C-alpha positions in Angstrom: 0.0 0.0 0.0 1.3 3.5 -0.8 1.2 6.8 1.0 -1.7 9.1 1.8 -1.3 12.8 1.0 -2.3 14.9 4.0 -2.2 18.7 4.4 1.0 18.3 6.4 2.8 15.8 4.1 2.5 12.2 2.9 2.0 9.5 5.5 2.0 5.7 5.3 -1.4 4.1 4.8 -0.5 1.1 6.9 -1.3 1.1 10.6 -4.2 3.5 10.5 -7.3 2.9 12.6 -10.7 4.6 12.4 -11.0 6.9 9.3 -13.9 9.3 8.6 -13.9 9.6 4.8 -16.0 12.7 4.3 -16.3 15.5 6.8 -15.9 19.3 7.0 -13.8 21.4 9.4 -13.7 25.0 7.9 -16.3 26.1 5.3 -17.3 29.5 3.8 -20.1 28.7 1.3 -20.7 31.4 -1.3 -23.3 34.1 -0.7 -25.8 32.3 -3.0 -26.2 29.8 -0.2 -28.5 31.6 2.2 -28.5 28.9 4.8 -25.5 30.1 6.9 -25.7 27.1 9.3 -23.5 25.5 6.6 -20.7 28.0 7.4 -18.1 26.6 9.8 -16.0 29.7 10.5 -14.8 29.2 14.1 -11.3 27.8 14.2 -11.6 27.0 17.9 -15.0 25.3 17.6 -13.8 23.1 14.7 -10.5 22.3 16.5 -12.6 21.1 19.5 -14.5 18.8 17.2 -11.4 17.4 15.6 -10.0 16.7 19.1 -13.2 14.9 19.9 -12.6 12.7 16.8 -9.1 11.9 18.1 -10.4 11.1 21.6 -12.9 8.5 20.3 -10.2 6.8 18.4 -10.0 8.7 15.1 -6.7 8.4 13.2 -7.4 10.2 9.9 -10.1 12.6 8.6 -10.9 13.4 5.0 -11.9 17.1 4.7 -14.2 17.7 1.8 -14.4 21.5 1.5 -13.9 22.5 -2.1 -12.6 25.5 -4.1 -16.1 26.9 -4.5 -17.0 26.3 -0.8 -14.4 28.3 1.0 -11.5 25.9 1.4 -8.8 27.1 3.8 -5.6 25.0 3.6 -3.6 26.9 6.1 -6.2 26.6 8.8 -6.7 22.9 8.1 -3.0 22.3 8.4 -2.7 24.2 11.7 -5.8 22.4 13.1 -4.4 19.0 12.0 -1.1 19.7 13.8 -2.8 21.0 17.0 -5.2 18.1 17.2 -2.7 15.5 16.3 -5.0 14.1 13.6 -3.8 13.8 9.9 -6.3 15.6 7.6 -6.7 14.9 3.8 -7.8 18.0 1.9 -9.5 18.1 -1.5 -9.2 20.0 -4.8 -12.2 20.4 -7.0 -15.8 21.5 -6.9 -19.2 21.0 -5.3 -22.1 21.8 -7.7 -22.8 24.4 -10.4 -24.9 26.6 -8.1 -21.7 27.4 -6.2 -19.3 27.8 -9.1 -17.3 31.0 -9.4 -17.4 32.7 -12.8 -13.9 31.5 -13.8 -15.2 27.9 -14.1 -17.3 29.0 -17.1 -14.6 31.1 -18.7 -11.6 28.8 -18.2 -10.9 26.0 -20.6 -11.3 22.5 -19.1 -7.6 21.7 -19.4 -6.6 24.8 -17.6 -9.0 23.9 -14.8 -7.4 20.5 -14.7 -4.0 22.2 -14.5 -5.2 24.1 -11.4 -6.3 20.9 -9.7 -3.0 19.2 -10.6 -1.0 22.0 -9.0 -3.1 21.7 -5.9 -2.1 18.0 -5.6 1.5 18.2 -6.8 2.7 21.6 -5.7 0.3 22.9 -3.0 -3.2 24.4 -2.8 -3.6 27.9 -4.0 0.1 28.4 -4.3 0.8 27.5 -0.7 2.7 24.5 0.7 -0.3 22.3 1.7 -1.2 19.7 -0.9 -4.6 18.2 -1.7 -4.9 14.4 -1.3 -8.1 13.8 -3.3 -10.2 15.3 -6.0 -13.9 16.2 -6.0 -16.7 16.9 -8.5 -20.4 16.9 -8.3 -23.8 17.0 -10.0 -27.2 18.5 -9.4 -30.5 16.9 -8.4 -31.5 14.5 -11.2 -29.4 16.3 -13.8 -25.8 17.3 -14.7 -25.3 20.9 -15.5 -23.0 21.5 -18.5 -20.4 23.2 -16.2 -20.6 20.1 -13.9 -19.7 17.9 -16.8 -16.8 20.3 -17.5 -15.5 20.1 -14.0 -15.9 16.4 -13.8 -13.8 16.0 -17.0 -11.2 18.3 -15.4 -11.2 16.1 -12.3 -10.8 13.0 -14.5 -7.8 14.6 -16.3 -6.2 15.7 -13.1 -6.6 12.2 -11.7 -4.9 10.7 -14.7 -2.0 13.1 -14.2 -1.6 12.8 -10.4 -3.2 9.5 -9.4 -5.2 11.3 -6.7 -8.4 9.5 -5.8 -11.8 11.0 -6.7 -15.0 11.6 -4.6 -18.3 12.5 -6.3 -21.0 14.7 -4.8 -24.4 13.5 -5.7 -27.4 15.7 -4.9 -29.7 13.4 -2.9 -27.9 10.4 -4.2 -28.8 11.0 -7.9 -26.7 11.0 -11.1 -24.0 8.7 -9.7 -23.9 6.5 -12.8 -24.0 9.5 -15.2 -20.9 11.0 -13.5 -19.1 7.7 -13.6 -19.9 7.6 -17.4 -18.1 10.9 -17.8 -15.1 9.8 -15.8 -14.9 6.5 -17.7 -14.9 8.5 -21.0 -11.8 10.3 -19.6 -10.1 7.0 -19.0 -10.5 6.8 -15.2 -10.4 3.4 -13.5 -13.6 3.5 -11.4 -11.9 1.6 -8.6 -10.4 5.0 -7.7 -13.8 6.7 -7.4 -16.2 7.1 -4.4 -19.8 8.0 -5.1 -21.0 10.0 -2.1 -24.3 10.6 -0.4 -25.6 7.3 -1.6 -27.7 6.7 1.5 -29.8 9.8 0.5 -31.0 7.4 -2.2 -31.6 4.4 0.0 -31.9 1.9 -2.9 -29.8 -1.2 -2.7 -30.3 -1.9 -6.4 -28.7 1.4 -7.2 -25.9 0.9 -4.7 -25.1 -2.6 -6.1 -25.1 -1.2 -9.7 -22.5 1.4 -8.8 -20.3 -1.2 -7.0 -20.7 -3.7 -9.9 -19.0 -1.1 -12.1 -16.1 -1.1 -9.7 -16.8 2.2 -7.9 -17.0 2.7 -4.2 -20.3 3.6 -2.5 -20.4 6.0 0.4 -23.1 6.3 3.1 -22.4 9.6 4.8 -25.7 10.6 6.4 -25.3 8.6 9.6 -27.5 10.1 12.4 -29.5 12.4 10.0 -32.9 11.1 10.8 -34.6 13.9 8.9 -33.6 12.0 5.7 -33.9 8.4 6.9 -33.6 6.6 10.2 -30.3 4.7 10.8 -32.3 1.5 10.4 -32.4 2.2 6.7 -28.6 2.7 6.6 -28.1 -0.6 8.5 -30.3 -2.3 5.9 -28.4 -0.8 3.0 -25.1 -1.8 4.6 -26.3 -5.4 5.0 -27.5 -5.4 1.4 -24.1 -4.3 0.2 -22.4 -7.1 2.2 -24.9 -9.7 0.9 -24.1 -8.5 -2.6 -20.5 -9.2 -2.1 -19.5 -5.5 -2.0 -18.2 -5.1 1.5 -14.9 -3.9 0.2 -16.5 -1.1 -1.9 -18.4 0.6 1.0 -17.3 3.6 3.0 -19.2 5.3 5.8 -18.9 8.8 7.3 -21.0 11.6 8.8 -20.7 14.6 6.5 -21.5 16.8 9.4 -21.0 20.0 7.6 -23.4 22.2 9.6 -22.8 24.1 12.9 -26.0 22.5 14.1 -24.4 19.0 13.7 -21.2 19.7 15.6 -20.8 19.6 19.3 -17.9 22.0 19.1 -20.4 24.6 17.8 -23.0 23.7 20.5 -24.9 21.2 18.2 -25.0 17.5 17.7 -24.5 14.6 17.4 -20.9 15.5 16.4 -17.9 13.5 15.4 -18.3 11.2 18.4 -21.5 9.7 17.1 -20.2 7.1 14.6 -17.5 5.8 16.9 -19.6 5.7 20.1 -23.1 4.9 18.8 -23.3 3.8 15.2 -20.5 1.3 15.1 -21.8 -0.3 18.4 -25.2 -0.5 16.7 -23.7 -2.1 13.7 -22.3 -4.8 16.0 -25.6 -5.2 17.8 -27.4 -5.6 14.4 -25.1 -8.5 13.5 -22.6 -6.8 11.2 -19.3 -8.7 11.5 -16.2 -7.1 13.1 -14.2 -7.8 10.0 -16.7 -6.0 7.9 -16.6 -3.0 10.2 -12.8 -2.9 10.1 -13.0 -3.1 6.3 -15.4 -0.2 6.0 -13.7 2.2 8.4 -10.1 1.3 8.1 -9.0 -0.9 5.1 -11.2 0.5 2.3 -10.7 4.2 2.9 -6.9 3.7 3.5 -6.6 1.8 0.2 -8.7 4.4 -1.7 -6.5 7.3 -0.5 -3.1 5.6 -0.7 -2.2 6.7 -4.2 1.1 8.6 -3.5 
């Protein structure tokens, strides 16, 4: 297994324990996003949350805040050092509603070059490197600019080897984004399709995994979408389909209201202290839990 690229340098993938594969620490969504609960702008509150992750056994956190969502590499790197938790940053984009104007006016290969520099040289001209790439789609359609950025991500992946994570709006358009990446020559084993539990359809999940992609359930604890019983059922369906090695689970707690450090909940402790014990109680084997939270995310990230 190779190395994982964190904001403070490459680290060996071997020997890691609990990994959260899609979370947020510092975010500044663009003004078009009127729901400011999505803004995580307190360094101290976010640091407290990262320390909580460490204290419940966390060993690596994948930070998913993109170029169009207020990414702050320097604060991420400082926070990682202070908490003693390696953090993997991202280069790429969320969805067209958030894109800055330059995405429309910049040729796709120049966008890819920007992403490549973030991975190889350092994000935004600084010293802190991105360790994965991100693109996304809209709800039940792919905007032309989302196709453009997805192609840029595919080309940046082919140049750098950096793994890819896909934002799906309510779990839709996963296959269509995989089609774009495949047309760019991407091996889908390097790709995670996110937010799949927002579309709690085992047939859909199996189809993505049959293509070689990874499936991520990252809405754990978000009862407003589905109770965790639905996620447990979807996990079991993936295991029964023989795709236990293609499943990742995280919390995507990108709201102040979700984070204990900001006075909300359930926070980063929930998966480690409540959801994983529930998985055990519901009969999910220990080796499957280790695969989901340790082996699979480490192998997905270890491309350096």
